[in-house]
N, CA and C atoms as an extended XYZ file, in Angstrom:
336
Properties=species:S:1:pos:R:3:atomname:S:1:resname:S:1:resid:I:1 pbc="F F F"
N        18.752        4.718       27.057 N   MET     1
C        17.905        4.577       25.977 CA  MET     1
C        18.656        3.193       24.388 C   MET     1
N        19.179        3.001       24.969 N   SER     2
C        20.151        1.505       24.234 CA  SER     2
C        19.270        0.355       24.183 C   SER     2
N        19.313        0.599       26.490 N   GLY     3
C        18.353       -0.475       26.076 CA  GLY     3
C        17.030       -0.192       25.706 C   GLY     3
N        16.436        0.360       26.086 N   THR     4
C        14.774        0.742       25.412 CA  THR     4
C        14.799        0.780       23.831 C   THR     4
N        15.744        1.162       22.971 N   LEU     5
C        15.824        0.884       21.968 CA  LEU     5
C        15.965       -0.585       21.660 C   LEU     5
N        16.347       -1.329       22.182 N   SER     6
C        16.734       -2.898       21.280 CA  SER     6
C        15.319       -3.471       21.964 C   SER     6
N        14.500       -3.216       23.434 N   SER     7
C        13.464       -3.591       23.563 CA  SER     7
C        12.438       -3.574       22.720 C   SER     7
N        12.102       -2.530       22.277 N   LYS     8
C        11.010       -1.714       21.123 CA  LYS     8
C        11.052       -2.618       19.357 C   LYS     8
N        12.251       -2.718       19.704 N   ARG     9
C        12.422       -3.394       17.929 CA  ARG     9
C        12.034       -3.976       17.846 C   ARG     9
N        12.094       -5.431       17.835 N   PRO    10
C        10.777       -6.413       17.746 CA  PRO    10
C         9.940       -5.484       17.644 C   PRO    10
N         8.713       -5.262       18.085 N   LYS    11
C         7.325       -4.777       17.687 CA  LYS    11
C         7.297       -3.741       17.436 C   LYS    11
N         8.870       -2.930       17.001 N   ALA    12
C         8.688       -1.956       15.818 CA  ALA    12
C         8.366       -2.483       14.876 C   ALA    12
N         9.479       -3.595       14.409 N   ILE    13
C        10.175       -4.634       13.385 CA  ILE    13
C         8.529       -5.529       12.551 C   ILE    13
N         8.190       -5.606       13.232 N   LEU    14
C         6.375       -5.859       13.444 CA  LEU    14
C         5.522       -4.892       13.079 C   LEU    14
N         5.091       -4.204       13.808 N   LEU    15
C         4.196       -3.163       13.255 CA  LEU    15
C         5.127       -2.349       11.766 C   LEU    15
N         5.803       -2.806       11.590 N   SER    16
C         6.618       -1.630       10.262 CA  SER    16
C         6.003       -3.279        8.881 C   SER    16
N         6.791       -4.423        9.347 N   THR    17
C         6.013       -5.010        8.337 CA  THR    17
C         4.811       -5.332        7.866 C   THR    17
N         4.091       -5.397        8.724 N   LEU    18
C         2.288       -5.589        9.501 CA  LEU    18
C         0.928       -4.611        9.211 C   LEU    18
N         1.334       -3.754        9.811 N   VAL    19
C         0.586       -2.495       10.145 CA  VAL    19
C         1.352       -1.739        8.673 C   VAL    19
N         1.672       -0.942        8.647 N   PHE    20
C         2.364       -0.132        7.446 CA  PHE    20
C         3.782        0.786        7.600 C   PHE    20
N         4.424        1.369        6.390 N   PRO    21
C         5.812        1.342        7.027 CA  PRO    21
C         5.868        2.663        7.448 C   PRO    21
N         7.262        2.841        8.217 N   GLY    22
C         6.878        4.157        9.305 CA  GLY    22
C         6.897        3.914       10.589 C   GLY    22
N         5.346        2.962       10.710 N   THR    23
C         5.180        3.048       11.971 CA  THR    23
C         5.771        2.701       13.038 C   THR    23
N         6.734        1.926       12.765 N   GLY    24
C         8.523        0.689       13.752 CA  GLY    24
C         9.328        2.240       13.968 C   GLY    24
N         8.867        3.100       12.672 N   HIS    25
C        10.047        4.355       12.802 CA  HIS    25
C         9.148        4.860       14.358 C   HIS    25
N         8.122        4.973       14.249 N   LEU    26
C         7.626        6.551       15.229 CA  LEU    26
C         7.579        5.941       15.766 C   LEU    26
N         7.645        4.224       16.642 N   LEU    27
C         7.206        3.157       17.526 CA  LEU    27
C         8.494        3.964       18.144 C   LEU    27
N         9.604        4.193       17.688 N   LEU    28
C        11.132        3.870       18.449 CA  LEU    28
C        11.363        5.572       18.214 C   LEU    28
N        10.567        6.287       18.357 N   GLY    29
C        10.632        8.122       18.331 CA  GLY    29
C        11.683        8.958       17.183 C   GLY    29
N        11.375        7.833       16.179 N   ARG    30
C        12.305        8.777       14.651 CA  ARG    30
C        11.359        9.017       13.852 C   ARG    30
N        10.491       10.366       14.248 N   LYS    31
C         9.794       10.764       13.850 CA  LYS    31
C         9.551       11.018       11.552 C   LYS    31
N        11.077       11.651       12.159 N   ALA    32
C        11.493       11.909       10.742 CA  ALA    32
C        11.871       10.648        9.789 C   ALA    32
N        12.292       10.178       10.066 N   ARG    33
C        12.401        8.650        9.603 CA  ARG    33
C        11.285        7.797        9.263 C   ARG    33
N        10.365        7.702       10.262 N   GLY    34
C         8.681        7.235       10.199 CA  GLY    34
C         8.365        8.257        8.718 C   GLY    34
N         8.343        9.034        8.595 N   ALA    35
C         7.289        9.964        8.192 CA  ALA    35
C         8.839        9.569        6.243 C   ALA    35
N         9.378        9.529        6.690 N   LEU    36
C        10.287        9.323        4.940 CA  LEU    36
C         9.436        8.106        4.317 C   LEU    36
N         9.365        7.149        5.322 N   PHE    37
C         8.902        5.791        5.122 CA  PHE    37
C         7.180        5.792        4.691 C   PHE    37
N         6.480        6.786        5.499 N   LEU    38
C         4.728        6.643        6.198 CA  LEU    38
C         4.139        7.696        4.448 C   LEU    38
N         5.178        8.775        4.335 N   VAL    39
C         3.660       10.292        3.611 CA  VAL    39
C         4.482        9.454        2.065 C   VAL    39
N         4.909        8.617        1.692 N   PRO    40
C         5.400        8.103        0.107 CA  PRO    40
C         4.490        7.346        0.143 C   PRO    40
N         4.340        6.184        1.209 N   SER    41
C         3.472        5.383        0.859 CA  SER    41
C         2.180        5.436        0.520 C   SER    41
N         1.947        6.253        1.597 N   LEU    42
C         0.613        6.617        1.654 CA  LEU    42
C         0.216        7.439        0.998 C   LEU    42
N         0.622        7.899       -0.246 N   ILE    43
C         0.304        8.865       -1.817 CA  ILE    43
C         0.215        7.433       -2.398 C   ILE    43
N         0.928        6.722       -2.507 N   ALA    44
C         1.381        5.959       -3.085 CA  ALA    44
C        -0.147        5.120       -3.118 C   ALA    44
N        -0.679        4.771       -1.890 N   LEU    45
C        -1.806        3.574       -1.499 CA  LEU    45
C        -2.758        4.798       -1.747 C   LEU    45
N        -3.107        6.519       -1.833 N   LEU    46
C        -3.945        6.255       -1.916 CA  LEU    46
C        -4.528        6.595       -3.485 C   LEU    46
N        -2.963        6.338       -4.270 N   LEU    47
C        -3.281        6.637       -6.029 CA  LEU    47
C        -3.980        5.136       -6.149 C   LEU    47
N        -3.716        4.025       -5.970 N   VAL    48
C        -3.601        2.578       -5.941 CA  VAL    48
C        -5.444        2.520       -5.356 C   VAL    48
N        -5.801        2.866       -4.488 N   ILE    49
C        -7.265        3.087       -3.901 CA  ILE    49
C        -8.277        4.095       -4.720 C   ILE    49
N        -7.415        4.882       -5.003 N   ASN    50
C        -8.768        6.084       -5.834 CA  ASN    50
C        -8.899        4.963       -7.521 C   ASN    50
N        -7.869        4.309       -8.102 N   ASN    51
C        -7.796        3.759       -9.377 CA  ASN    51
C        -8.958        3.063       -9.483 C   ASN    51
N        -8.459        1.593       -8.330 N   ILE    52
C        -9.681        0.041       -7.669 CA  ILE    52
C       -11.130        1.335       -7.708 C   ILE    52
N       -11.016        2.485       -6.960 N   MET    53
C       -12.461        2.439       -6.611 CA  MET    53
C       -13.087        2.876       -8.200 C   MET    53
N       -11.893        3.784       -8.969 N   GLN    54
C       -12.474        4.608      -10.408 CA  GLN    54
C       -13.162        2.984      -11.115 C   GLN    54
N       -12.560        2.277      -10.768 N   ARG    55
C       -12.100        0.354      -11.629 CA  ARG    55
C       -13.837        0.409      -11.658 C   ARG    55
N       -14.224        0.296       -9.840 N   THR    56
C       -14.865       -0.153       -9.194 CA  THR    56
C       -16.088        0.369      -10.151 C   THR    56
N       -16.169        1.765       -9.877 N   GLY    57
C       -17.361        2.440      -10.123 CA  GLY    57
C       -17.794        2.126      -11.463 C   GLY    57
N       -16.752        2.068      -12.810 N   GLN    58
C       -17.108        1.218      -14.107 CA  GLN    58
C       -17.526        0.562      -14.045 C   GLN    58
N       -17.763       -0.187      -13.697 N   ILE    59
C       -18.114       -2.468      -12.992 CA  ILE    59
C       -19.677       -1.761      -12.959 C   ILE    59
N       -19.687       -0.749      -11.969 N   MET    60
C       -20.935       -0.872      -11.245 CA  MET    60
C       -21.993       -0.062      -12.074 C   MET    60
N       -21.390        1.007      -13.158 N   ASP    61
C       -22.435        1.749      -13.623 CA  ASP    61
C       -22.250        0.673      -14.630 C   ASP    61
N       -21.573       -0.363      -15.367 N   GLN    62
C       -22.212       -0.948      -16.677 CA  GLN    62
C       -23.510       -2.122      -16.058 C   GLN    62
N       -22.994       -2.483      -14.975 N   ILE    63
C       -24.409       -3.852      -13.906 CA  ILE    63
C       -25.336       -3.077      -14.077 C   ILE    63
N       -25.253       -1.950      -13.351 N   ASN    64
C       -26.979       -1.286      -13.326 CA  ASN    64
C       -27.174       -0.666      -14.840 C   ASN    64
N       -26.538       -0.299      -15.107 N   SER    65
C       -27.576       -0.104      -17.028 CA  SER    65
C       -27.408       -1.306      -17.600 C   SER    65
N       -27.359       -2.711      -17.335 N   GLY    66
C       -27.746       -3.857      -18.253 CA  GLY    66
C       -26.615       -4.218      -18.902 C   GLY    66
N       -25.618       -3.073      -19.089 N   ALA    67
C       -24.743       -3.430      -20.882 CA  ALA    67
C       -23.720       -4.670      -19.998 C   ALA    67
N       -24.184       -4.832      -18.362 N   LEU    68
C       -23.304       -5.521      -17.501 CA  LEU    68
C       -23.714       -6.896      -17.120 C   LEU    68
N       -23.744       -8.173      -17.312 N   PRO    69
C       -24.996       -8.749      -16.490 CA  PRO    69
C       -24.218       -9.131      -15.006 C   PRO    69
N       -24.450      -10.174      -14.370 N   LEU    70
C       -24.253       -9.720      -13.112 CA  LEU    70
C       -24.198      -12.248      -13.357 C   LEU    70
N       -22.516      -11.845      -13.960 N   ASP    71
C       -22.341      -12.693      -13.980 CA  ASP    71
C       -20.898      -12.392      -12.985 C   ASP    71
N       -20.493      -14.056      -12.227 N   VAL    72
C       -19.465      -13.715      -11.824 CA  VAL    72
C       -18.221      -13.731      -12.874 C   VAL    72
N       -18.283      -14.786      -13.818 N   GLN    73
C       -17.494      -14.744      -15.240 CA  GLN    73
C       -17.041      -13.481      -16.078 C   GLN    73
N       -17.965      -13.450      -16.070 N   LEU    74
C       -17.852      -11.921      -17.575 CA  LEU    74
C       -17.499      -10.394      -16.149 C   LEU    74
N       -17.996      -10.672      -15.275 N   ILE    75
C       -17.362       -8.904      -14.328 CA  ILE    75
C       -15.674       -9.318      -14.050 C   ILE    75
N       -15.488      -10.635      -13.958 N   THR    76
C       -13.994      -10.849      -13.680 CA  THR    76
C       -13.070      -10.960      -15.223 C   THR    76
N       -13.921      -11.341      -16.361 N   GLU    77
C       -13.219      -10.888      -17.606 CA  GLU    77
C       -13.025       -8.780      -17.467 C   GLU    77
N       -13.823       -8.411      -17.533 N   LYS    78
C       -13.980       -6.805      -16.952 CA  LYS    78
C       -13.427       -6.506      -15.989 C   LYS    78
N       -12.859       -6.388      -15.304 N   VAL    79
C       -11.766       -6.269      -14.019 CA  VAL    79
C       -10.499       -6.802      -15.231 C   VAL    79
N       -10.633       -7.896      -15.255 N   ALA    80
C        -8.850       -8.459      -15.976 CA  ALA    80
C        -8.686       -7.230      -16.938 C   ALA    80
N        -9.882       -6.764      -17.866 N   ALA    81
C        -9.508       -5.586      -19.152 CA  ALA    81
C        -9.558       -4.606      -18.639 C   ALA    81
N        -9.964       -4.048      -17.664 N   LEU    82
C        -9.988       -2.658      -17.363 CA  LEU    82
C        -8.357       -2.962      -16.260 C   LEU    82
N        -8.522       -3.884      -15.552 N   SER    83
C        -6.787       -3.818      -15.148 CA  SER    83
C        -5.627       -3.865      -16.062 C   SER    83
N        -5.715       -4.020      -17.233 N   ALA    84
C        -4.829       -3.932      -18.614 CA  ALA    84
C        -4.637       -2.660      -18.641 C   ALA    84
N        -5.158       -2.366      -18.394 N   ASN    85
C        -5.021       -0.551      -19.646 CA  ASN    85
C        -5.001        0.850      -17.787 C   ASN    85
N        -4.281       -0.356      -16.726 N   ASP    86
C        -4.426        0.873      -15.639 CA  ASP    86
C        -2.950        1.604      -16.460 C   ASP    86
N        -2.142        1.405      -17.180 N   GLY    87
C        -0.801        2.337      -16.880 CA  GLY    87
C        -0.101        2.309      -16.615 C   GLY    87
N         1.033        3.061      -17.157 N   PRO    88
C         2.719        3.017      -15.747 CA  PRO    88
C         2.331        3.663      -14.595 C   PRO    88
N         1.251        4.451      -14.496 N   GLY    89
C         1.057        5.288      -12.694 CA  GLY    89
C         0.717        4.488      -12.259 C   GLY    89
N        -0.099        3.280      -12.006 N   MET    90
C        -0.476        2.147      -11.324 CA  MET    90
C         0.860        1.392      -10.959 C   MET    90
N         1.520        1.048      -11.655 N   GLN    91
C         2.410       -0.054      -11.139 CA  GLN    91
C         4.014        0.823      -10.594 C   GLN    91
N         4.217        2.145      -10.970 N   VAL    92
C         4.562        2.657      -10.339 CA  VAL    92
C         4.246        3.100       -8.686 C   VAL    92
N         3.005        3.385       -8.583 N   ALA    93
C         2.742        3.542       -7.030 CA  ALA    93
C         2.901        2.286       -6.458 C   ALA    93
N         2.465        1.274       -6.749 N   VAL    94
C         2.569       -0.570       -6.408 CA  VAL    94
C         3.811       -0.038       -5.980 C   VAL    94
N         5.019       -0.012       -7.420 N   GLY    95
C         6.353       -0.255       -6.527 CA  GLY    95
C         7.102        0.758       -5.223 C   GLY    95
N         6.683        1.965       -5.545 N   VAL    96
C         6.595        2.844       -4.222 CA  VAL    96
C         6.490        2.456       -3.054 C   VAL    96
N         4.592        1.603       -2.654 N   LEU    97
C         4.582        0.984       -2.030 CA  LEU    97
C         5.191       -0.393       -1.952 C   LEU    97
N         5.402       -0.901       -1.969 N   VAL    98
C         6.655       -2.231       -1.798 CA  VAL    98
C         7.698       -1.618       -1.570 C   VAL    98
N         8.573       -0.904       -2.488 N   ALA    99
C         9.757       -0.333       -1.977 CA  ALA    99
C        10.042        0.343       -0.612 C   ALA    99
N         9.163        1.010       -0.348 N   CYS   100
C         8.999        1.602        1.443 CA  CYS   100
C         8.573        0.877        1.843 C   CYS   100
N         8.095       -0.227        2.092 N   TRP   101
C         7.983       -1.854        3.239 CA  TRP   101
C         9.054       -1.868        3.199 C   TRP   101
N         8.947       -2.364        1.912 N   ILE   102
C        11.012       -3.444        2.452 CA  ILE   102
C        12.258       -2.173        2.287 C   ILE   102
N        12.120       -1.220        2.506 N   ALA   103
C        13.469       -0.253        2.562 CA  ALA   103
C        12.653        0.076        4.466 C   ALA   103
N        11.473        0.143        5.072 N   ALA   104
C        11.369        0.734        6.334 CA  ALA   104
C        11.553       -1.153        7.568 C   ALA   104
N        11.303       -1.805        6.991 N   LEU   105
C        11.767       -3.443        7.356 CA  LEU   105
C        13.184       -3.305        7.956 C   LEU   105
N        14.160       -2.928        6.425 N   VAL   106
C        15.675       -3.488        6.192 CA  VAL   106
C        16.297       -2.077        7.208 C   VAL   106
N        15.838       -1.224        7.051 N   ASP   107
C        16.350        0.235        8.007 CA  ASP   107
C        16.515       -0.406        9.545 C   ASP   107
N        14.444       -0.831        9.232 N   LEU   108
C        14.766       -1.785       10.988 CA  LEU   108
C        15.212       -2.272       10.835 C   LEU   108
N        15.590       -3.447       11.148 N   LEU   109
C        16.980       -4.309       10.954 CA  LEU   109
C        17.961       -3.527       11.483 C   LEU   109
N        18.677       -2.427       10.484 N   PHE   110
C        19.783       -2.136       11.418 CA  PHE   110
C        20.124       -0.830       11.935 C   PHE   110
N        18.861       -0.456       12.055 N   ILE   111
C        18.937        0.764       13.014 CA  ILE   111
C        19.753        0.676       14.379 C   ILE   111
N        20.359        1.303       14.397 N   LYS   112
C        21.494        1.517       16.364 CA  LYS   112
C        20.965        2.226       17.310 C   LYS   112
């Protein structure tokens, strides 16, 4: 088993680094540990995507209604203004995602 683990480790590290936290653990057959990183990361990612989609919808509504002209500079300023009002929820979600990514990578480096 240790020969198999060591031969799969580089692929597992690459998967967890480039694809999604926990995917490398799943490759190594460590499902519980993979889920420990994958589930919170997935929830955090869904929260981030939901926030971005809501923000995009608000901007698109303003563009469609004519309240916001099709000017790249004005749209960029509007996005920045909406991003400033994200609140702590978005920061926590991004923090959880980054922490899980780093923790999964570190865990794979030290897995025996």
